[in-house]
C-alpha positions as CSV (number, residue, x, y, z in Angstrom):
1,M,0.0,-0.6,0.0
2,K,1.7,2.6,-0.6
3,R,0.9,5.5,1.0
4,K,2.6,9.1,0.4
5,I,3.5,8.0,-0.4
6,V,5.9,6.1,-0.1
7,L,3.4,6.1,0.0
8,K,2.3,1.5,-1.7
9,L,6.6,-7.9,-2.6
10,S,6.3,-12.9,-6.5
11,V,5.0,-15.5,-6.4
12,G,4.2,-18.2,-4.1
13,L,5.4,-21.0,-4.4
14,L,4.5,-21.5,-0.6
15,I,2.5,-18.3,-0.6
16,L,-0.8,-18.8,-1.9
17,S,-2.5,-16.3,-0.5
18,I,-1.9,-12.9,-1.1
19,L,0.7,-10.5,0.1
20,L,-2.3,-9.0,-1.1
21,T,-3.6,-0.8,-2.7
22,A,-3.9,12.9,-13.6
23,C,-5.4,14.3,-14.7
24,G,-4.3,16.8,-18.1
25,G,-3.8,19.5,-15.2
26,G,-1.4,17.2,-13.2
27,Q,2.1,17.0,-13.3
28,S,4.1,15.8,-16.2
29,A,6.1,12.8,-16.3
30,P,9.3,13.3,-13.7
31,P,12.8,12.9,-15.1
32,P,13.9,9.4,-14.6
33,A,15.2,8.3,-11.4
34,A,18.9,6.5,-12.2
35,T,18.1,3.3,-13.7
36,Q,19.7,0.2,-15.0
37,P,21.4,-0.6,-18.4
38,P,19.7,-2.3,-20.8
39,A,19.3,-5.6,-21.5
40,A,18.1,-6.9,-25.1
41,T,18.0,-10.7,-23.7
42,E,15.6,-13.6,-23.6
43,A,14.2,-14.2,-20.0
44,P,14.6,-17.5,-19.1
45,A,11.6,-19.7,-18.8
46,A,12.3,-20.2,-15.2
47,T,9.6,-21.3,-12.9
48,Q,9.4,-19.2,-10.0
49,P,10.5,-19.5,-6.4
50,A,8.0,-19.0,-3.4
51,A,6.5,-15.5,-2.6
52,T,8.9,-13.0,-4.5
53,Q,9.7,-9.2,-4.1
54,A,12.7,-7.0,-4.4
55,S,14.2,-3.9,-3.7
56,G,14.4,-1.1,-5.0
57,A,16.6,1.5,-5.6
58,T,15.7,5.2,-5.0
59,Q,11.7,5.2,-3.9
60,Q,9.6,3.4,-1.8
61,A,6.1,2.3,-2.3
62,P,2.9,2.4,-0.4
63,A,2.0,-0.4,2.0
64,A,-1.8,-0.4,2.0
65,T,-3.7,-2.8,3.8
66,Q,-5.9,-5.7,2.9
67,A,-7.5,-9.0,4.5
68,S,-9.2,-10.2,7.7
69,G,-8.9,-12.5,9.8
70,A,-7.1,-15.5,8.5
71,T,-6.3,-15.4,4.9
72,Q,-6.9,-18.4,2.5
73,A,-3.6,-19.5,2.0
74,A,-3.6,-23.0,0.3
75,S,-1.0,-26.0,-0.1
76,P,2.0,-24.9,-2.3
77,A,1.0,-25.7,-5.8
78,A,3.3,-26.6,-8.6
79,P,5.1,-23.2,-9.3
80,F,4.1,-21.4,-12.3
81,T,6.2,-20.9,-15.4
82,P,5.4,-18.0,-17.6
83,P,5.7,-17.9,-21.1
84,A,9.0,-17.3,-22.7
85,F,9.8,-13.7,-23.5
86,T,12.1,-12.4,-26.1
87,S,13.7,-8.3,-25.0
88,Q,14.2,-6.2,-28.2
89,L,15.3,-2.4,-28.0
90,S,13.8,0.5,-29.2
91,G,16.3,2.4,-30.5
92,K,14.9,5.3,-27.9
93,S,16.7,6.2,-24.8
94,T,16.3,8.0,-21.4
95,A,17.5,11.1,-20.3
96,D,20.0,8.7,-17.8
97,G,21.2,6.6,-20.4
98,F,18.5,3.7,-20.3
99,N,17.7,1.9,-23.6
100,C,14.2,1.5,-23.6
101,P,12.6,-1.8,-25.1
102,E,10.3,-2.1,-27.6
103,P,6.7,-3.0,-26.8
104,N,6.3,-6.6,-26.8
105,P,3.4,-6.6,-28.2
106,R,2.7,-2.9,-29.3
107,V,-0.5,-2.4,-29.0
108,P,-2.7,0.2,-30.9
109,V,-3.2,3.8,-29.6
110,T,-4.7,6.5,-31.2
111,S,-5.0,8.8,-27.9
112,K,-1.7,11.7,-27.5
113,E,-2.0,11.3,-23.6
114,L,-2.4,9.9,-20.6
115,N,-3.9,10.6,-17.2
116,L,-2.7,8.7,-13.9
117,F,-3.8,9.4,-10.2
118,V,-1.3,7.2,-8.2
119,W,0.7,6.5,-4.7
120,T,3.6,8.7,-4.9
121,E,6.8,7.6,-5.1
122,Y,5.7,4.1,-6.4
123,I,6.6,4.0,-10.1
124,P,9.8,3.4,-11.5
125,Q,10.7,7.2,-13.4
126,D,12.1,5.0,-16.5
127,F,8.4,4.0,-16.9
128,Y,7.2,7.2,-17.4
129,E,9.9,8.2,-19.9
130,C,10.2,4.8,-22.2
131,F,6.6,5.1,-22.0
132,E,6.4,8.7,-24.0
133,K,9.1,7.7,-26.0
134,V,7.8,4.7,-27.2
135,Y,4.2,5.5,-27.6
136,G,4.5,9.6,-28.1
137,I,2.4,9.8,-25.4
138,S,2.4,12.6,-22.6
139,I,1.7,11.5,-19.1
140,N,0.0,13.6,-17.0
141,Y,0.1,12.3,-13.1
142,T,-1.3,13.3,-9.9
143,E,-0.3,11.8,-6.6
144,Y,-2.0,10.8,-3.5
145,S,-1.3,9.6,0.2
146,S,-4.0,7.3,1.2
147,N,-6.7,5.1,-0.4
148,E,-9.1,7.5,1.2
149,E,-7.8,10.4,-0.1
150,M,-7.7,8.8,-3.9
151,D,-11.4,7.7,-3.3
152,A,-13.0,11.1,-2.0
153,K,-11.6,13.0,-5.1
154,V,-12.5,10.5,-7.7
155,V,-16.2,10.4,-6.2
156,N,-16.0,14.1,-6.1
157,G,-15.7,14.7,-9.5
158,G,-11.6,13.7,-10.2
159,T,-13.1,11.9,-13.2
160,N,-10.7,13.4,-16.1
161,Y,-8.1,10.3,-14.8
162,D,-7.5,6.7,-16.7
163,L,-5.7,4.9,-14.0
164,V,-5.9,4.9,-10.3
165,Q,-3.7,1.9,-7.9
166,P,-6.4,1.1,-5.1
167,T,-5.3,-1.3,-2.5
168,D,-7.8,-4.3,-2.0
169,Y,-10.1,-3.1,-0.1
170,T,-10.6,0.2,-1.8
171,V,-11.5,-1.7,-4.8
172,T,-14.2,-3.2,-3.3
173,L,-15.3,0.1,-2.4
174,M,-15.0,1.4,-6.0
175,I,-17.0,-1.1,-7.9
176,H,-19.9,-0.6,-5.4
177,Q,-19.5,3.5,-6.1
178,G,-19.5,2.1,-9.7
179,L,-16.5,4.4,-10.7
180,L,-14.5,1.3,-12.0
181,Q,-15.2,-0.4,-15.7
182,K,-14.7,-3.8,-16.5
183,L,-11.1,-4.5,-18.3
184,D,-11.1,-6.1,-21.5
185,H,-8.8,-9.1,-21.2
186,S,-8.3,-9.6,-24.9
187,K,-6.4,-6.3,-24.4
188,L,-4.4,-7.6,-21.9
189,P,-2.2,-10.4,-23.1
190,I,0.1,-9.3,-19.7
191,F,-1.9,-11.3,-17.9
192,A,-0.3,-14.5,-19.2
193,E,3.0,-13.0,-17.2
194,L,1.4,-12.8,-14.0
195,D,1.6,-15.4,-11.4
196,P,-2.0,-16.8,-10.6
197,T,-1.1,-16.9,-6.9
198,Y,-2.1,-12.8,-7.0
199,L,-5.3,-13.1,-9.4
200,N,-9.3,-14.2,-9.1
201,L,-9.1,-12.5,-5.2
202,P,-12.4,-12.1,-3.3
203,Y,-12.0,-8.5,-3.9
204,D,-12.6,-8.8,-7.4
205,P,-12.9,-12.5,-9.1
206,G,-11.9,-13.1,-12.3
207,N,-9.9,-10.1,-12.4
208,Q,-13.1,-7.9,-13.9
209,Y,-11.8,-4.8,-12.2
210,T,-8.0,-4.8,-11.8
211,L,-4.3,-6.4,-12.8
212,P,-2.0,-6.8,-9.5
213,Y,0.6,-3.9,-9.6
214,E,2.7,-4.8,-6.0
215,N,1.7,-6.8,-2.5
216,G,2.9,-6.9,0.5
217,T,2.9,-7.0,4.8
218,D,2.5,-4.7,7.6
219,A,4.4,-5.9,10.8
220,I,7.0,-4.7,13.6
221,V,9.9,-2.8,12.5
222,V,12.4,-2.8,15.3
223,N,16.2,-1.7,15.4
224,T,17.6,-4.1,17.8
225,A,20.3,-2.2,18.6
226,A,18.7,0.8,20.4
227,V,15.5,-1.3,21.9
228,K,16.6,-3.8,24.6
229,D,13.0,-5.5,24.7
230,V,12.0,-6.3,21.0
231,P,8.2,-6.3,20.7
232,K,6.8,-9.8,19.4
233,S,3.1,-8.9,19.5
234,W,0.8,-5.6,18.1
235,A,-0.2,-5.7,22.1
236,D,3.9,-5.1,23.4
237,L,4.1,-1.8,21.1
238,W,1.7,-0.4,24.1
239,N,4.4,-0.6,26.5
240,P,5.5,3.2,28.2
241,E,9.5,2.1,27.9
242,Y,8.9,3.2,24.0
243,K,7.0,6.1,24.5
244,G,8.4,8.8,21.4
245,Q,10.2,6.1,19.8
246,M,7.5,4.7,17.5
247,V,6.5,5.7,13.5
248,F,3.4,4.4,11.9
249,A,1.8,4.6,9.1
250,D,-0.4,7.3,8.6
251,D,-3.3,4.7,7.3
252,E,-6.4,4.2,9.4
253,R,-7.4,0.9,8.3
254,T,-4.1,-0.5,9.2
255,V,-3.7,1.4,12.8
256,I,-7.0,1.0,13.8
257,G,-6.8,-2.8,12.2
258,L,-3.5,-4.0,14.4
259,T,-5.4,-2.0,17.4
260,L,-8.6,-4.5,17.2
261,L,-6.4,-7.5,16.8
262,T,-4.6,-6.7,20.3
263,L,-8.5,-7.2,21.4
264,G,-8.9,-10.2,20.1
265,Y,-11.6,-8.9,17.0
266,D,-11.5,-9.3,13.2
267,V,-9.6,-6.1,11.4
268,N,-12.9,-5.7,9.6
269,T,-15.4,-5.7,12.6
270,T,-18.4,-2.9,11.9
271,D,-19.6,-3.8,15.6
272,K,-20.1,-0.4,17.1
273,N,-19.0,-1.5,20.9
274,Q,-15.6,-3.3,19.6
275,L,-14.8,0.3,17.7
276,A,-15.3,2.0,20.5
277,Q,-13.0,-0.3,22.2
278,A,-10.2,0.0,20.1
279,E,-10.9,4.0,20.0
280,Q,-9.8,3.9,23.3
281,K,-7.1,1.6,23.3
282,L,-5.9,3.2,20.6
283,A,-5.9,6.5,22.2
284,Q,-4.0,5.3,24.8
285,L,-1.1,4.2,22.2
286,T,-1.1,8.2,20.4
287,P,0.9,9.8,23.0
288,G,3.6,7.0,22.7
289,I,4.1,7.9,18.3
290,K,6.6,10.2,17.6
291,K,5.4,10.6,14.0
292,Y,2.8,9.4,11.7
293,D,5.1,8.6,8.4
294,S,4.0,7.0,4.9
295,D,6.0,8.9,3.2
296,S,9.6,7.3,3.9
297,P,9.9,5.8,7.6
298,H,12.4,3.7,6.8
299,S,15.1,7.0,6.3
300,D,13.7,8.0,10.4
301,L,14.7,4.3,11.5
302,I,18.1,4.4,9.8
303,S,18.8,7.9,10.9
304,G,17.7,7.0,14.5
305,D,15.3,9.7,14.5
306,V,12.5,6.4,15.4
307,N,13.4,3.1,16.0
308,L,10.5,1.1,16.0
309,G,6.8,0.7,15.4
310,E,4.8,-0.5,12.4
311,T,5.4,-0.4,8.7
312,W,5.5,-2.4,5.7
313,T,7.5,-4.7,3.6
314,G,9.2,-2.5,1.3
315,E,10.4,0.4,4.1
316,A,11.3,-2.7,6.4
317,F,13.4,-4.0,3.7
318,M,15.2,-0.7,2.7
319,A,15.6,-0.3,6.5
320,Q,17.2,-3.3,6.9
321,Q,19.5,-3.0,4.0
322,A,21.0,0.3,5.2
323,M,21.2,-1.4,9.2
324,S,21.5,-4.8,9.0
325,S,20.0,-4.2,13.4
326,I,16.9,-3.0,12.2
327,Q,14.2,-6.5,12.1
328,F,10.7,-7.1,10.6
329,I,9.0,-9.0,13.4
330,Y,6.1,-10.6,12.4
331,P,3.5,-10.4,15.2
332,K,1.6,-12.8,17.2
333,E,-1.8,-12.1,16.1
334,G,-1.1,-11.9,12.3
335,V,0.2,-9.7,9.9
336,I,-1.8,-7.2,7.7
337,L,-1.7,-8.4,4.2
338,W,-2.2,-5.9,0.9
339,Q,-2.4,-5.9,-2.4
340,D,-1.7,-2.6,-5.1
341,N,-3.6,-2.8,-8.0
342,W,-4.4,-0.7,-11.1
343,A,-7.7,-0.3,-12.1
344,M,-9.6,2.0,-15.0
345,L,-11.9,4.5,-14.0
346,K,-15.3,4.2,-15.5
347,T,-14.8,7.4,-17.2
348,A,-11.1,7.1,-18.2
349,P,-11.1,9.3,-21.7
350,H,-7.8,7.6,-22.6
351,A,-8.6,3.8,-22.5
352,D,-6.4,2.6,-25.3
353,A,-3.4,4.8,-23.9
354,A,-4.1,3.1,-20.7
355,Y,-4.0,-0.5,-22.1
356,A,-0.8,0.2,-23.6
357,W,0.4,1.5,-20.3
358,L,-0.3,-1.5,-18.2
359,N,1.0,-4.1,-21.2
360,Y,4.3,-2.0,-21.4
361,T,5.2,-0.8,-18.0
362,M,4.5,-4.9,-16.6
363,Q,6.4,-6.2,-19.9
364,P,9.4,-8.4,-18.4
365,D,12.1,-6.2,-19.5
366,M,10.5,-3.3,-17.6
367,F,8.7,-4.7,-14.6
368,W,12.1,-6.1,-13.7
369,M,12.9,-2.7,-12.0
370,M,10.4,-2.4,-9.4
371,L,13.1,-5.0,-7.8
372,T,15.3,-2.3,-7.8
373,N,12.8,0.5,-7.1
374,F,10.6,-1.0,-5.1
375,P,11.2,-3.8,-2.4
376,Y,7.7,-5.2,-2.5
377,T,6.4,-8.9,-3.5
378,N,6.4,-8.9,-7.1
379,P,3.6,-10.9,-8.9
380,D,4.9,-10.6,-12.4
381,A,6.5,-13.9,-12.7
382,G,7.6,-12.9,-16.5
383,A,9.8,-10.2,-14.7
384,L,10.8,-12.3,-12.0
385,A,12.1,-14.9,-14.6
386,Y,13.8,-12.3,-16.6
387,A,16.1,-11.3,-13.5
388,K,16.9,-14.1,-12.4
389,G,20.6,-15.3,-13.7
390,N,20.4,-11.7,-15.2
391,S,24.3,-10.2,-15.6
392,M,22.9,-7.0,-16.6
393,P,24.6,-4.5,-14.3
394,V,22.1,-2.0,-11.6
395,T,22.5,-0.5,-8.9
396,D,20.8,-2.0,-5.8
397,V,18.5,-0.1,-3.0
398,N,21.8,1.1,-1.2
399,G,23.3,2.6,-4.6
400,N,25.9,-0.1,-4.9
401,S,26.7,-1.6,-8.0
402,T,25.5,-5.0,-8.7
403,T,23.5,-7.2,-11.4
404,L,20.1,-8.0,-11.8
405,G,20.6,-11.6,-11.3
406,D,22.0,-10.7,-7.5
407,V,19.3,-8.3,-6.6
408,Y,16.7,-11.0,-7.8
409,N,18.4,-13.4,-5.6
410,T,18.8,-11.0,-2.4
411,Y,15.0,-10.2,-3.1
412,I,13.8,-14.2,-3.2
413,N,15.9,-15.2,-0.3
414,S,14.9,-12.4,2.5
415,T,12.0,-13.2,5.3
416,I,10.4,-9.7,4.4
417,T,10.0,-9.7,0.8
418,N,9.1,-13.7,0.8
419,P,7.8,-14.6,4.1
420,P,6.9,-17.8,5.4
421,L,4.1,-19.7,4.8
422,S,2.6,-19.4,8.3
423,V,3.0,-16.0,8.1
424,I,0.5,-15.5,5.8
425,Q,-1.7,-18.3,6.8
426,A,-2.0,-16.3,10.1
427,G,-2.4,-12.4,8.0
428,H,-5.3,-10.5,7.7
429,R,-7.0,-8.8,5.0
430,I,-8.4,-5.8,5.1
431,D,-11.7,-5.4,3.6
432,D,-14.3,-3.0,2.8
433,V,-17.1,-1.8,5.7
434,G,-19.3,-0.3,4.1
435,D,-21.6,2.0,6.4
436,A,-19.1,1.4,9.1
437,T,-16.6,3.3,6.9
438,P,-17.5,6.6,8.8
439,L,-17.3,5.6,11.6
440,Y,-13.7,4.5,11.0
441,D,-12.8,7.9,9.9
442,Q,-14.5,9.4,12.8
443,I,-11.9,7.3,15.2
444,W,-9.0,7.9,13.6
445,T,-9.6,11.5,13.3
446,E,-10.6,11.9,17.1
447,V,-7.8,9.8,17.8
448,K,-4.9,11.7,15.7
449,N,-6.3,14.9,17.0
450,G,-6.5,14.2,20.6
451,Q,-9.9,14.2,21.2
């Protein structure tokens, strides 16, 4: 779930359940971030290792929430093998020297612009520049820091956008609100590259409305060099000795949800009494929270401004890569699971450009960039197969020169980006709570304002 902003993990041989979150007046595509040299190679048709996901170079993505109660995790299935993919260069390059691949396949487009409403710092800069160059389409984009912010803007007239990036529970809400159009799968050959583990989820059966983007978990992060008593459960975060040392995401459903878990309640409860209890308990915690950071909590942890708290996969991974004493603790009550997705608004003015964007940016020789930019679980089996064993020179999350194959290995071997099956089975997905949504909003506002 990326939240501002930085808010915003693929495959699960072992993970079946999902780690499972523009207008013309928006910003124009930003200059590309440091990117990796091109590779015109044929991606190995390798099978996918367990849940996958990799780390990013200069950006972090949103952490969203998902699922409630114990999630549906199935027995390990046979690994998914994506179709063979051959990369071809387009002859065009970005400002920093990345050689843009040719769209494969190239789809017909007549639109001259594309309007995106996306999580902040959740898209590799080369995505923007390569798409503009190979298709001759101008990109306008606006960023948001929470699902609630995005939905409210779309509901209140922000309908000139083509694509948005809702987290799972917000997908359900937007479908009910009549804001999304069904996707034409015949125009999305990229589906063939995606691991089925991350498709056909309860919030969108058959992927009628969405295409998976990234997914992950929310859990406890702690600098073990600075914290003597390492928390093992969400409830432990109420320990008075942590006062003034904690960072939490500015995400109402996640924070209220984990509070509900400490009381033994479902993260999606609509029971007013249970929610009242959660509000009272959360009010006891907020004085100990130094900051709500949905932007770059890994920076706060590395600098020592905070020492522990709640965060999501990508931020924890980047913090640990920079400082080995930083650990990601899966709480006894269970993690929060989430998946961010692409969805097309019903009023999208440039649907043809939107389909071109989805196919191009998620093709294997493009979507591998998520491994070097955003350390989340990656649902694109084709991109992972492309990265595995690839000797292409790249820059890792710490700015070190390495190879794409080594980045893939780090991603696969990390228990942050590739959590154990038991963690997923015990996880909770955040769902749309319908008419109880205003009550959640009220609780969050009152607790944060100290009312």
